[in-house]
Phi, psi and omega in degrees: 000322180295322180301314181297314184293319178294323176292322182291318181289328180287328181293321181288329179288322175295315179296331178289328178285332177282325179263119181295147176287169183294327177294321179293320176295325182289319182298319186280346173259356184287147173268002177290118185297131178089346180298320179292336177280337181280326183242058179281168172289137175112200188279157176292141178214170183294321181302318175303317185295316180294318180294324180294316181293318180295320180293322178293318176300316180294317180295321176297318180291325176295320183290320181293312182294323179295318181298312183299314180298319182293318180295323178295319181296315181281000173279346180057060181289147176206154180228129181235122175240125185226125177244120178262125176240127177269130178242138179282332181220153177234145176289140178297132189284139174280117180249126182248125177254116182262125174248135182293331174268104183290333182235147178280126183293326180290346182260359183286135174257171179295321179292321177296319178293326182296317184270324186239011180300320181287322177297324180277359181065027178258341178228161174261190182293345179261013181060038182236152178291124187292320185213083182295332180293339178278344182280155174288145185305315180291320177294318178300320183295319180289317182295322179296322182294317186283337182264013175280091188265015177288132183056033175266134182253106178297144174261178179293151182232134178235120186294319181295318178295322177299312177297314179297326181277321189260340180292164181291141184251132179299326177300325180277335183276326186277115181269326184203139182216127176217126182220134182050041178080003176244148174288142175228173179219187180295330179290322181296309182298319181288333182279327179280330186291000000 
């Protein structure tokens, strides 16, 4: 009976050395470089010791560099460089005022609406008001009067003349101008810009 027990225990010891443990299986399928050389199947060797030293040295270097970079990040480093240059005269600044309404509605004529009404999104392709319920009542009344094209004879249309006449005028828009202690006007700003 003792012989059977000793043979049985010897057989289980031999089978455990033939079949790798889950740790050895993990190490040999891992993508961490050098890990499979530190824990190979078989006996201990100097090669295993060198691989272990190299891996530990690399991990230590990684930890030191990471700690240094993290400490640098949390020190909030910044560099500010400022050069002040004094100038006796400055160029008049160019100021652009953007109006969503590129053209003045009050300056539109019946001929303008006939030729450019669709371009201005005031009329559709049939020269009719597309959505009259969205317009204010007083604006709608003026628009309906101007788009009455029955017995209307269109005149020649020039886009440049239209823009010059109907576009916004700086003279009307500029209420006050003072630059470097001197009064200025629409003529001053348009000449300097």
